[in-house]
All heavy atoms as an XYZ file, in Angstrom:
839
protein
N     -14.884     -6.056     -7.041
C     -14.559     -6.843     -8.204
C     -15.709     -6.705     -9.183
O     -16.854     -6.937     -8.845
C     -14.344     -8.300     -7.805
C     -14.043     -9.214     -8.952
S     -12.525     -8.825     -9.780
C     -11.545    -10.222     -9.463
N     -15.396     -6.302    -10.370
C     -16.371     -6.171    -11.446
C     -16.133     -7.302    -12.440
O     -15.009     -7.764    -12.615
C     -16.219     -4.832    -12.168
C     -16.319     -3.626    -11.268
C     -17.722     -3.447    -10.777
C     -17.816     -2.199     -9.921
N     -19.143     -2.019     -9.360
N     -17.181     -7.756    -13.070
C     -17.043     -8.809    -14.075
C     -17.693     -8.352    -15.378
O     -18.595     -7.522    -15.378
C     -17.715    -10.124    -13.620
O     -19.089     -9.874    -13.342
C     -17.028    -10.688    -12.386
N     -17.213     -8.906    -16.457
C     -17.782     -8.643    -17.779
C     -18.351     -9.938    -18.329
O     -17.695    -10.975    -18.292
C     -16.705     -8.126    -18.742
C     -16.058     -6.790    -18.394
C     -14.949     -6.493    -19.382
C     -17.081     -5.683    -18.400
N     -19.552     -9.882    -18.831
C     -20.171    -11.053    -19.447
C     -19.903    -11.042    -20.942
O     -19.790     -9.975    -21.545
C     -21.675    -11.040    -19.179
N     -19.808    -12.208    -21.557
C     -19.595    -12.229    -23.000
C     -20.791    -11.607    -23.719
O     -21.928    -11.757    -23.293
C     -19.467    -13.705    -23.350
C     -19.700    -14.472    -22.117
C     -19.888    -13.524    -20.984
N     -20.515    -10.868    -24.776
C     -21.575    -10.276    -25.569
C     -22.064     -8.931    -25.068
O     -22.913     -8.319    -25.674
N     -21.512     -8.444    -23.948
C     -21.902     -7.118    -23.472
C     -21.136     -6.075    -24.254
O     -20.143     -6.367    -24.915
C     -21.620     -6.939    -21.968
O     -20.227     -7.090    -21.739
C     -22.402     -7.931    -21.133
N     -21.577     -4.858    -24.165
C     -20.969     -3.760    -24.901
C     -19.471     -3.665    -24.615
O     -18.673     -3.491    -25.523
C     -21.661     -2.452    -24.523
C     -21.357     -1.342    -25.453
S     -22.264     -1.618    -26.970
C     -22.378      0.039    -27.512
N     -19.094     -3.795    -23.330
C     -17.678     -3.681    -22.970
C     -16.846     -4.828    -23.517
O     -15.675     -4.671    -23.813
C     -17.505     -3.636    -21.452
C     -17.880     -2.292    -20.869
O     -17.741     -1.276    -21.577
O     -18.315     -2.250    -19.711
N     -17.431     -6.022    -23.598
C     -16.628     -7.179    -24.000
C     -16.482     -7.300    -25.510
O     -15.707     -8.102    -25.990
C     -17.230     -8.467    -23.437
O     -18.462     -8.742    -24.046
N     -17.247     -6.528    -26.277
C     -17.156     -6.593    -27.729
C     -16.178     -5.554    -28.252
O     -16.552     -4.494    -28.711
C     -18.544     -6.405    -28.344
C     -19.483     -7.529    -27.998
C     -20.882     -7.308    -28.530
O     -21.141     -6.241    -29.136
O     -21.706     -8.196    -28.344
N     -14.930     -5.862    -28.141
C     -13.889     -4.936    -28.548
C     -13.355     -5.307    -29.914
O     -13.246     -6.477    -30.253
C     -12.755     -4.991    -27.522
O     -11.655     -4.274    -27.995
N     -13.011     -4.306    -30.693
C     -12.386     -4.563    -31.984
C     -10.869     -4.610    -31.842
O     -10.166     -4.848    -32.795
C     -12.772     -3.475    -33.000
O     -12.382     -2.204    -32.471
C     -14.267     -3.493    -33.266
N     -10.384     -4.374    -30.632
C      -8.950     -4.373    -30.392
C      -8.399     -5.793    -30.464
O      -9.059     -6.756    -30.104
C      -8.665     -3.794    -28.992
O      -7.317     -3.979    -28.668
N      -7.174     -5.903    -30.923
C      -6.522     -7.208    -30.976
C      -6.150     -7.690    -29.578
O      -6.002     -8.880    -29.349
C      -5.273     -7.130    -31.848
N      -6.010     -6.779    -28.665
C      -5.651     -7.155    -27.290
C      -6.878     -7.695    -26.575
O      -7.907     -7.039    -26.501
C      -5.098     -5.949    -26.539
N      -6.760     -8.909    -26.045
C      -7.906     -9.533    -25.395
C      -8.297     -8.814    -24.109
O      -9.415     -8.928    -23.652
C      -7.606    -11.008    -25.103
O      -6.527    -11.107    -24.187
N      -7.386     -8.077    -23.529
C      -7.679     -7.414    -22.266
C      -8.177     -5.981    -22.455
O      -8.340     -5.253    -21.487
C      -6.437     -7.423    -21.374
O      -5.398     -6.702    -21.993
N      -8.451     -5.568    -23.677
C      -8.901     -4.204    -23.931
C     -10.196     -3.896    -23.176
O     -10.333     -2.834    -22.567
C      -9.095     -3.968    -25.425
C      -9.656     -2.616    -25.737
N      -8.888     -1.472    -25.688
C     -10.911     -2.215    -26.057
C      -9.652     -0.431    -25.975
N     -10.884     -0.850    -26.201
N     -11.163     -4.802    -23.204
C     -12.438     -4.582    -22.522
C     -12.235     -4.476    -21.017
O     -12.871     -3.652    -20.353
C     -13.414     -5.707    -22.848
N     -11.341     -5.286    -20.479
C     -11.053     -5.248    -19.043
C     -10.446     -3.901    -18.672
O     -10.869     -3.260    -17.702
C     -10.116     -6.415    -18.640
C      -9.607     -6.251    -17.230
C     -10.835     -7.737    -18.795
N      -9.478     -3.454    -19.452
C      -8.832     -2.174    -19.168
C      -9.833     -1.027    -19.282
O      -9.859     -0.122    -18.437
C      -7.657     -1.952    -20.123
C      -6.877     -0.700    -19.814
C      -5.655     -0.575    -20.691
C      -4.911      0.689    -20.309
N      -3.740      0.919    -21.087
N     -10.665     -1.071    -20.305
C     -11.668     -0.029    -20.500
C     -12.613      0.037    -19.302
O     -12.894      1.106    -18.779
C     -12.449     -0.302    -21.782
C     -13.518      0.726    -22.070
C     -14.255      0.382    -23.350
C     -15.424      1.327    -23.506
N     -16.501      0.734    -24.245
N     -13.104     -1.122    -18.861
C     -14.026     -1.152    -17.717
C     -13.320     -0.707    -16.440
O     -13.896      0.000    -15.609
C     -14.604     -2.563    -17.547
C     -15.550     -2.700    -16.369
C     -16.801     -1.859    -16.572
N     -17.688     -1.988    -15.452
C     -17.917     -1.025    -14.546
N     -17.329      0.146    -14.676
N     -18.727     -1.217    -13.545
N     -12.077     -1.103    -16.280
C     -11.300     -0.723    -15.099
C     -11.170      0.797    -15.007
O     -11.280      1.373    -13.935
C      -9.924     -1.375    -15.152
C      -9.044     -1.054    -13.976
C      -7.686     -1.720    -14.077
O      -7.492     -2.633    -14.862
N      -6.749     -1.273    -13.292
N     -10.964      1.453    -16.140
C     -10.817      2.910    -16.160
C     -12.127      3.632    -15.865
O     -12.130      4.798    -15.480
C     -10.259      3.353    -17.512
C      -8.824      2.938    -17.715
C      -8.315      3.148    -19.138
O      -9.132      3.494    -20.033
O      -7.121      2.936    -19.359
N     -13.258      2.953    -16.036
C     -14.568      3.556    -15.778
C     -14.955      3.522    -14.301
O     -15.850      4.246    -13.886
C     -15.642      2.831    -16.587
C     -15.496      2.987    -18.087
C     -16.425      2.075    -18.867
O     -17.084      1.192    -18.258
O     -16.492      2.224    -20.096
N     -14.304      2.691    -13.508
C     -14.707      2.490    -12.118
C     -14.506      3.743    -11.268
O     -15.421      4.177    -10.563
C     -13.970      1.280    -11.498
C     -14.214      1.191    -10.000
C     -14.415     -0.004    -12.175
N     -13.329      4.335    -11.308
C     -13.050      5.485    -10.448
C     -13.999      6.655    -10.695
O     -14.582      7.189     -9.750
C     -11.591      5.921    -10.591
O     -11.277      6.907     -9.629
N     -14.201      7.076    -11.962
C     -15.153      8.171    -12.189
C     -16.577      7.819    -11.755
O     -17.302      8.663    -11.227
C     -15.088      8.417    -13.694
C     -13.806      7.826    -14.145
C     -13.507      6.707    -13.203
N     -16.976      6.570    -11.962
C     -18.332      6.155    -11.590
C     -18.523      6.198    -10.073
O     -19.559      6.638     -9.576
C     -18.621      4.750    -12.119
N     -17.518      5.749     -9.336
C     -17.615      5.783     -7.874
C     -17.577      7.215     -7.365
O     -18.243      7.551     -6.391
C     -16.508      4.940     -7.245
C     -16.865      3.479     -7.134
C     -17.258      2.754     -8.256
C     -16.810      2.815     -5.926
C     -17.589      1.410     -8.168
C     -17.144      1.468     -5.828
C     -17.522      0.777     -6.957
O     -17.856     -0.555     -6.852
N     -16.793      8.063     -8.013
C     -16.762      9.484     -7.639
C     -18.115     10.133     -7.836
O     -18.595     10.891     -6.987
N     -18.758      9.828     -8.965
C     -20.088     10.380     -9.247
C     -21.109      9.868     -8.239
O     -21.965     10.626     -7.770
C     -20.517     10.025    -10.667
N     -21.015      8.596     -7.885
C     -21.937      8.029     -6.891
C     -21.735      8.685     -5.528
O     -22.701      8.971     -4.815
C     -21.740      6.516     -6.795
N     -20.494      8.957     -5.169
C     -20.200      9.618     -3.892
C     -20.773     11.032     -3.875
O     -21.385     11.456     -2.888
C     -18.690      9.655     -3.644
N     -20.592     11.766     -4.976
C     -21.148     13.126     -5.058
C     -22.676     13.105     -4.977
O     -23.292     13.967     -4.349
C     -20.673     13.823     -6.333
C     -19.220     14.297     -6.237
C     -18.809     15.115     -7.447
N     -18.769     14.341     -8.683
C     -17.789     13.509     -9.020
N     -16.746     13.362     -8.228
N     -17.831     12.850    -10.160
N     -23.272     12.113     -5.605
C     -24.724     11.976     -5.572
C     -25.220     11.722     -4.150
O     -26.203     12.318     -3.704
C     -25.154     10.844     -6.500
O     -26.539     10.626     -6.423
N     -24.536     10.839     -3.441
C     -24.906     10.575     -2.043
C     -24.745     11.828     -1.189
O     -25.599     12.131     -0.342
C     -24.043      9.445     -1.469
C     -24.422      8.034     -1.877
C     -23.343      7.057     -1.443
C     -25.765      7.654     -1.277
N     -23.662     12.535     -1.406
C     -23.438     13.772     -0.648
C     -24.536     14.792     -0.940
O     -25.018     15.477     -0.036
C     -22.064     14.367     -0.966
C     -20.930     13.587     -0.313
O     -21.179     12.891      0.690
O     -19.801     13.695     -0.813
N     -24.953     14.898     -2.206
C     -25.993     15.857     -2.584
C     -27.326     15.511     -1.919
O     -28.079     16.394     -1.520
C     -26.152     15.891     -4.098
N     -27.602     14.215     -1.777
C     -28.831     13.780     -1.120
C     -28.867     14.174      0.354
O     -29.928     14.290      0.938
C     -28.987     12.269     -1.233
C     -29.342     11.774     -2.600
C     -29.412     10.255     -2.673
O     -29.615      9.607     -1.620
O     -29.258      9.721     -3.778
N     -27.693     14.343      0.925
C     -27.608     14.651      2.355
C     -27.158     16.089      2.599
O     -26.457     16.385      3.566
C     -26.683     13.647      3.057
C     -27.221     12.248      2.969
N     -28.287     11.811      3.707
C     -26.867     11.213      2.181
C     -28.560     10.552      3.404
N     -27.708     10.167      2.478
N     -27.530     16.970      1.686
C     -27.358     18.413      1.852
C     -25.919     18.895      1.995
O     -25.660     19.841      2.724
C     -28.179     18.921      3.048
C     -29.661     18.716      2.835
O     -30.105     18.805      1.678
O     -30.368     18.464      3.827
N     -24.978     18.236      1.325
C     -23.621     18.785      1.310
C     -23.639     20.044      0.457
O     -24.407     20.159     -0.482
C     -22.630     17.792      0.722
O     -22.462     16.706      1.595
N     -22.787     20.987      0.785
C     -22.738     22.228      0.026
C     -22.233     21.952     -1.390
O     -21.237     21.264     -1.569
C     -21.833     23.249      0.718
C     -22.383     23.723      2.032
C     -21.472     24.762      2.668
O     -20.447     25.122      2.110
N     -21.861     25.228      3.834
N     -22.947     22.514     -2.339
C     -22.569     22.324     -3.741
C     -21.191     22.941     -3.998
O     -20.914     24.047     -3.583
C     -23.613     22.982     -4.652
C     -23.363     22.734     -6.103
N     -23.465     21.489     -6.663
C     -22.983     23.567     -7.100
C     -23.177     21.564     -7.956
N     -22.876     22.821     -8.240
N     -20.340     22.208     -4.666
C     -19.020     22.719     -5.014
C     -17.919     22.262     -4.081
O     -16.753     22.302     -4.428
N     -18.288     21.853     -2.877
C     -17.265     21.351     -1.961
C     -17.550     19.873     -1.681
O     -18.708     19.461     -1.625
C     -17.258     22.143     -0.656
O     -18.496     21.992      0.017
N     -16.508     19.076     -1.523
C     -16.717     17.648     -1.298
C     -17.459     17.398      0.014
O     -17.167     18.017      1.035
C     -15.312     17.064     -1.226
C     -14.395     18.124     -1.693
C     -15.100     19.424     -1.584
N     -18.418     16.493     -0.044
C     -19.142     16.089      1.147
C     -18.404     14.972      1.870
O     -17.290     14.592      1.485
N     -19.012     14.403      2.896
C     -18.325     13.377      3.689
C     -17.997     12.099      2.915
O     -16.937     11.512      3.123
C     -19.283     13.098      4.842
C     -20.603     13.635      4.429
C     -20.334     14.723      3.437
N     -18.887     11.680      2.020
C     -18.633     10.439      1.277
C     -17.501     10.655      0.275
O     -16.558      9.854      0.197
C     -19.919      9.949      0.565
C     -19.633      8.698     -0.255
C     -21.029      9.683      1.565
N     -17.583     11.742     -0.479
C     -16.527     12.032     -1.453
C     -15.190     12.279     -0.756
O     -14.134     11.843     -1.237
C     -16.906     13.241     -2.310
C     -15.946     13.480     -3.452
C     -16.351     14.637     -4.341
O     -17.331     15.338     -4.048
O     -15.653     14.841     -5.347
N     -15.221     12.938      0.386
C     -13.984     13.183      1.144
C     -13.354     11.880      1.608
O     -12.143     11.691      1.514
C     -14.269     14.075      2.352
O     -14.673     15.350      1.936
N     -14.178     10.977      2.108
C     -13.660      9.680      2.563
C     -13.094      8.892      1.386
O     -12.034      8.281      1.491
C     -14.767      8.878      3.257
C     -14.332      7.533      3.767
C     -13.295      7.595      4.888
O     -13.208      8.614      5.596
O     -12.553      6.598      5.055
N     -13.786      8.925      0.273
C     -13.318      8.223     -0.920
C     -11.955      8.763     -1.365
O     -11.091      8.012     -1.807
C     -14.343      8.399     -2.038
C     -14.324      7.435     -3.192
C     -14.495      6.003     -2.733
C     -15.426      7.788     -4.175
N     -11.753     10.069     -1.191
C     -10.500     10.700     -1.575
C      -9.311     10.323     -0.712
O      -8.168     10.574     -1.081
N      -9.570      9.686      0.433
C      -8.464      9.292      1.305
C      -7.788      7.995      0.856
O      -6.731      7.651      1.340
C      -8.929      9.119      2.770
O      -9.860      8.029      2.851
C      -9.557     10.392      3.301
N      -8.405      7.282     -0.078
C      -7.853      6.018     -0.546
C      -7.098      6.229     -1.849
O      -7.674      6.673     -2.832
C      -8.970      4.985     -0.753
C      -9.746      4.708      0.504
C     -10.970      5.313      0.737
C      -9.225      3.878      1.477
C     -11.677      5.082      1.898
C      -9.923      3.636      2.644
C     -11.144      4.241      2.848
O     -11.838      4.010      4.006
N      -5.830      5.911     -1.855
C      -5.001      5.980     -3.058
C      -5.121      7.341     -3.748
O      -5.290      7.427     -4.954
C      -5.377      4.846     -4.019
C      -4.358      4.638     -5.107
O      -3.178      4.905     -4.921
N      -4.800      4.158     -6.249
N      -5.085      8.395     -2.964
C      -5.199      9.771     -3.466
C      -6.467     10.002     -4.285
O      -6.487     10.787     -5.222
C      -3.968     10.132     -4.305
O      -2.796      9.989     -3.552
N      -7.519      9.276     -3.938
C      -8.793      9.442     -4.614
C      -8.936      8.674     -5.906
O      -9.979      8.685     -6.541
N      -7.894      7.990     -6.331
C      -7.941      7.215     -7.579
C      -8.233      5.761     -7.231
O      -7.372      5.034     -6.756
C      -6.598      7.331     -8.310
C      -6.493      6.472     -9.546
C      -7.294      7.049    -10.691
C      -6.989      6.302    -11.972
N      -8.135      5.706    -12.579
N      -9.473      5.362     -7.448
C      -9.848      3.979     -7.185
C      -9.375      3.090     -8.316
O      -9.352      3.504     -9.475
C     -11.357      3.859     -7.048
C     -11.977      4.653     -5.916
C     -13.481      4.478     -5.929
C     -11.409      4.219     -4.587
N      -9.016      1.890     -7.975
C      -8.595      0.919     -8.978
C      -9.660     -0.168     -9.011
O      -9.895     -0.841     -8.010
C      -7.218      0.317     -8.633
C      -6.839     -0.745     -9.649
C      -6.168      1.403     -8.564
N     -10.306     -0.310    -10.146
C     -11.336     -1.333    -10.276
C     -10.723     -2.656    -10.678
O     -10.035     -2.736    -11.694
N     -10.957     -3.661     -9.889
C     -10.517     -5.001    -10.270
C     -11.609     -5.597    -11.146
O     -12.751     -5.732    -10.724
C     -10.292     -5.876     -9.037
C      -9.134     -5.448     -8.139
C      -9.024     -6.374     -6.945
C      -7.844     -5.443     -8.913
N     -11.254     -5.940    -12.356
C     -12.218     -6.415    -13.337
C     -11.756     -7.756    -13.881
O     -10.589     -7.928    -14.219
C     -12.353     -5.404    -14.504
C     -13.343     -5.902    -15.533
C     -12.753     -4.039    -13.978
N     -12.680     -8.699    -13.931
C     -12.406     -9.988    -14.559
C     -13.190    -10.043    -15.853
O     -14.398     -9.788    -15.869
C     -12.818    -11.134    -13.645
N     -12.515    -10.361    -16.931
C     -13.162    -10.407    -18.237
C     -13.951    -11.683    -18.440
O     -13.885    -12.635    -17.657
N     -14.700    -11.706    -19.508
C     -15.557    -12.841    -19.830
C     -14.756    -14.124    -20.060
O     -15.265    -15.224    -19.867
C     -16.382    -12.517    -21.071
N     -13.509    -13.972    -20.436
C     -12.664    -15.135    -20.714
C     -11.472    -15.190    -19.767
O     -10.372    -15.546    -20.152
C     -12.231    -15.115    -22.183
C     -13.433    -15.080    -23.094
C     -13.819    -13.896    -23.699
C     -14.205    -16.218    -23.294
C     -14.949    -13.853    -24.505
C     -15.337    -16.182    -24.096
C     -15.698    -14.999    -24.700
O     -16.824    -14.961    -25.481
N     -11.698    -14.782    -18.514
C     -10.709    -14.824    -17.430
C      -9.542    -13.863    -17.636
O      -8.472    -14.069    -17.071
C     -10.196    -16.243    -17.200
N      -9.751    -12.794    -18.406
C      -8.704    -11.780    -18.519
C      -8.667    -10.999    -17.208
O      -9.702    -10.701    -16.631
C      -8.989    -10.771    -19.639
C      -9.348    -11.343    -20.974
C     -10.847    -11.378    -21.189
O     -11.569    -11.840    -20.311
O     -11.292    -10.933    -22.251
N      -7.481    -10.688    -16.764
C      -7.300     -9.920    -15.531
C      -6.354     -8.763    -15.795
O      -5.394     -8.901    -16.549
C      -6.726    -10.810    -14.428
C      -7.619    -11.961    -13.978
C      -6.838    -12.913    -13.077
C      -8.850    -11.440    -13.264
N      -6.584     -7.623    -15.157
C      -5.701     -6.474    -15.366
C      -4.367     -6.672    -14.653
O      -4.240     -7.472    -13.719
C      -6.484     -5.314    -14.747
C      -7.341     -5.945    -13.711
C      -7.688     -7.311    -14.243
N      -3.364     -5.928    -15.079
C      -2.032     -6.058    -14.485
C      -2.043     -5.714    -13.001
O      -1.275     -6.284    -12.229
C      -1.026     -5.174    -15.226
O      -1.434     -3.820    -15.170
N      -2.916     -4.811    -12.574
C      -2.977     -4.451    -11.156
C      -3.392     -5.658    -10.310
O      -2.964     -5.801     -9.172
C      -3.907     -3.236    -10.914
C      -5.365     -3.587    -11.126
C      -3.701     -2.658     -9.531
N      -4.189     -6.555    -10.870
C      -4.582     -7.761    -10.149
C      -3.358     -8.623     -9.855
O      -3.187     -9.122     -8.747
C      -5.607     -8.556    -10.962
C      -6.113     -9.778    -10.251
C      -7.167     -9.681     -9.361
C      -5.528    -11.007    -10.457
C      -7.624    -10.807     -8.697
C      -5.972    -12.132     -9.801
C      -7.035    -12.029     -8.916
N      -2.493     -8.774    -10.842
C      -1.281     -9.573    -10.649
C      -0.344     -8.898     -9.647
O       0.328     -9.570     -8.864
C      -0.590     -9.803    -11.994
C      -1.454    -10.542    -12.957
N      -1.804    -11.860    -12.781
C      -2.080    -10.139    -14.083
C      -2.595    -12.238    -13.770
N      -2.773    -11.207    -14.571
N      -0.298     -7.584     -9.665
C       0.514     -6.840     -8.693
C       0.006     -7.095     -7.267
O       0.782     -7.358     -6.359
C       0.467     -5.342     -9.022
C       1.197     -4.484     -8.030
C       2.584     -4.456     -7.995
C       0.491     -3.710     -7.117
C       3.259     -3.667     -7.073
C       1.149     -2.926     -6.195
C       2.535     -2.901     -6.166
N      -1.311     -7.036     -7.086
C      -1.893     -7.249     -5.755
C      -1.671     -8.677     -5.273
O      -1.324     -8.900     -4.110
C      -3.392     -6.884     -5.760
C      -3.545     -5.372     -5.926
C      -4.080     -7.354     -4.483
C      -4.953     -4.915     -6.187
N      -1.834     -9.661     -6.150
C      -1.601    -11.042     -5.731
C      -0.122    -11.263     -5.407
O       0.203    -12.023     -4.494
C      -2.062    -12.063     -6.793
O      -1.433    -11.781     -8.037
C      -3.568    -12.053     -6.952
N       0.760    -10.574     -6.119
C       2.192    -10.655     -5.799
C       2.502    -10.082     -4.430
O       3.299    -10.646     -3.665
N       1.867     -8.951     -4.103
C       2.055     -8.371     -2.767
C       1.556     -9.313     -1.677
O       2.210     -9.498     -0.644
C       1.317     -7.033     -2.650
C       1.918     -5.835     -3.359
C       0.989     -4.626     -3.214
C       3.287     -5.505     -2.777
N       0.391     -9.900     -1.899
C      -0.169    -10.823     -0.916
C       0.728    -12.050     -0.751
O       0.986    -12.498      0.388
C      -1.577    -11.244     -1.319
N       1.208    -12.587     -1.862
C       2.081    -13.761     -1.800
C       3.385    -13.434     -1.085
O       3.903    -14.237     -0.301
C       2.357    -14.291     -3.200
N       3.915    -12.248     -1.316
C       5.148    -11.826     -0.650
C       4.943    -11.713      0.858
O       5.783    -12.150      1.647
C       5.621    -10.499     -1.230
O       6.883    -10.163     -0.708
N       3.811    -11.144      1.256
C       3.504    -11.016      2.683
C       3.341    -12.392      3.330
O       3.859    -12.633      4.418
C       2.213    -10.191      2.873
C       1.815    -10.007      4.309
C       2.819     -9.183      5.109
O       3.434     -8.269      4.588
N       2.987     -9.522      6.366
N       2.632    -13.281      2.658
C       2.463    -14.640      3.185
C       3.809    -15.350      3.291
O       4.067    -16.066      4.260
C       1.512    -15.439      2.300
C       0.043    -15.061      2.401
C      -0.755    -15.700      1.277
C      -0.524    -15.467      3.757
N       4.660    -15.156      2.288
C       5.988    -15.771      2.326
C       6.774    -15.243      3.519
O       7.432    -16.022      4.224
C       6.733    -15.502      1.020
N       6.707    -13.931      3.770
C       7.406    -13.360      4.925
C       6.935    -13.995      6.228
O       7.733    -14.281      7.116
C       7.177    -11.844      5.003
C       7.903    -11.077      3.915
O       8.830    -11.657      3.292
O       7.541     -9.910      3.679
N       5.624    -14.216      6.321
C       5.053    -14.766      7.553
C       5.350    -16.248      7.721
O       5.484    -16.734      8.840
C       3.540    -14.551      7.571
C       3.135    -13.093      7.654
C       1.641    -12.879      7.459
O       0.891    -13.871      7.301
O       1.224    -11.700      7.449
N       5.451    -16.994      6.623
C       5.568    -18.447      6.699
C       6.970    -18.983      6.433
O       7.202    -20.182      6.558
C       4.602    -19.089      5.688
C       3.156    -18.727      5.920
C       2.630    -19.233      7.239
O       2.929    -20.350      7.653
N       1.849    -18.416      7.930
N       7.895    -18.118      6.094
C       9.246    -18.528      5.718
C       9.913    -19.393      6.783
O      10.608    -20.362      6.465
C      10.094    -17.283      5.436
C      11.314    -17.448      4.561
C      10.949    -18.084      3.242
C      11.956    -16.104      4.314
N       9.688    -19.076      8.023
C      10.327    -19.819      9.117
C       9.928    -21.298      9.136
O      10.660    -22.138      9.633
C       9.971    -19.175     10.446
C       8.479    -19.182     10.751
C       8.144    -18.455     12.023
O       8.971    -18.405     12.926
N       6.946    -17.912     12.100
N       8.778    -21.630      8.572
C       8.299    -23.008      8.613
C       8.788    -23.847      7.446
O       8.778    -25.065      7.516
C       6.763    -23.036      8.625
C       6.167    -22.282      9.774
C       5.431    -21.137      9.551
C       6.363    -22.692     11.086
C       4.877    -20.424     10.605
C       5.823    -21.995     12.146
C       5.076    -20.861     11.909
N       9.213    -23.213      6.363
C       9.568    -23.957      5.161
C      11.064    -24.232      5.011
O      11.450    -25.187      4.365
C       9.065    -23.235      3.907
C       7.575    -23.244      3.766
C       6.854    -22.080      3.817
C       6.891    -24.439      3.587
C       5.476    -22.083      3.686
C       5.512    -24.464      3.454
C       4.806    -23.282      3.506
N      11.910    -23.374      5.531
C      13.346    -23.565      5.371
C      13.811    -23.415      3.942
O      14.739    -24.105      3.511
N      13.158    -22.553      3.165
C      13.539    -22.293      1.775
C      13.677    -20.785      1.584
O      13.326    -20.005      2.459
C      12.492    -22.860      0.782
C      11.087    -22.328      1.121
C      12.499    -24.372      0.780
C       9.995    -22.804      0.182
N      14.209    -20.377      0.436
C      14.410    -18.952      0.199
C      13.068    -18.258     -0.056
O      12.062    -18.886     -0.383
C      15.379    -18.721     -0.948
C      14.836    -19.196     -2.275
O      14.933    -20.409     -2.551
O      14.289    -18.362     -3.016
N      13.073    -16.933      0.067
C      11.862    -16.132     -0.047
C      11.181    -16.286     -1.414
O       9.957    -16.421     -1.495
C      12.178    -14.651      0.218
C      10.961    -13.782      0.264
N      10.448    -13.165     -0.850
C      10.161    -13.442      1.302
C       9.368    -12.478     -0.509
N       9.178    -12.617      0.796
N      11.953    -16.267     -2.486
C      11.389    -16.374     -3.832
C      10.647    -17.682     -4.050
O       9.559    -17.704     -4.627
N      11.212    -18.770     -3.585
C      10.561    -20.079     -3.719
C       9.303    -20.132     -2.883
O       8.257    -20.613     -3.318
C      11.530    -21.206     -3.306
O      12.705    -21.118     -4.091
C      10.884    -22.575     -3.474
N       9.389    -19.579     -1.671
C       8.237    -19.563     -0.789
C       7.111    -18.722     -1.390
O       5.945    -19.111     -1.374
C       8.649    -19.026      0.588
S       7.396    -19.221      1.850
N       7.462    -17.565     -1.955
C       6.461    -16.711     -2.599
C       5.813    -17.441     -3.773
O       4.593    -17.342     -3.967
C       7.122    -15.407     -3.070
C       6.183    -14.463     -3.764
C       6.883    -13.191     -4.188
C       5.975    -12.302     -5.016
N       6.661    -11.078     -5.460
N       6.585    -18.186     -4.530
C       6.060    -18.935     -5.664
C       5.014    -19.950     -5.234
O       4.019    -20.171     -5.936
C       7.175    -19.672     -6.404
O       8.060    -18.735     -6.975
N       5.226    -20.540     -4.076
C       4.245    -21.496     -3.548
C       2.896    -20.807     -3.359
O       1.848    -21.333     -3.751
C       4.735    -22.116     -2.217
C       5.945    -23.019     -2.476
C       3.610    -22.887     -1.526
C       6.665    -23.453     -1.215
N       2.914    -19.616     -2.788
C       1.668    -18.899     -2.545
C       1.050    -18.350     -3.835
O      -0.166    -18.248     -3.949
C       1.867    -17.792     -1.506
C       2.081    -18.352     -0.131
C       3.326    -18.264      0.465
C       1.046    -18.963      0.549
C       3.538    -18.780      1.738
C       1.247    -19.486      1.818
C       2.492    -19.395      2.410
N       1.876    -18.022     -4.806
C       1.346    -17.552     -6.080
C       0.633    -18.669     -6.838
O      -0.285    -18.414     -7.625
C       2.456    -16.968     -6.967
C       2.922    -15.573     -6.606
C       4.156    -15.192     -7.417
C       1.804    -14.546     -6.811
N       1.034    -19.901     -6.599
C       0.422    -21.041     -7.283
C      -0.929    -21.427     -6.695
O      -1.692    -22.153     -7.316
C       1.364    -22.253     -7.252
C       2.634    -22.057     -8.029
C       2.375    -21.792     -9.489
O       1.563    -22.446    -10.116
N       3.055    -20.791    -10.044
N      -1.209    -20.967     -5.494
C      -2.470    -21.356     -4.839
C      -3.635    -20.580     -5.362
O      -3.630    -19.509     -5.747
C      -2.374    -21.195     -3.340
C      -1.389    -22.138     -2.740
C      -1.321    -22.035     -1.216
O      -1.909    -21.175     -0.602
N      -0.584    -22.935     -0.628
């Protein structure tokens, strides 16, 4: 989870969309982590030009495309955050449905409100 502080370079956007800084920072995460992985591999004598163990492991997650969860200075959240919380709420609803005696959508809504 990455956060943006008010007044930082990323949070000072001229865009009308309040989530522009969050989206911009989110898009920077994957390349930055890839570069860090390559740097670690280079420190440990990986052959230049071929992925080392750290970069290879990183590539096994989501086809190598990392998704940075970023919270903005004013509680802006990216759409992927809402997608992940929806998945978690759905899973919790599946597990707890037997105890509530209500439909899945209502049960999921309970978990989304928490």
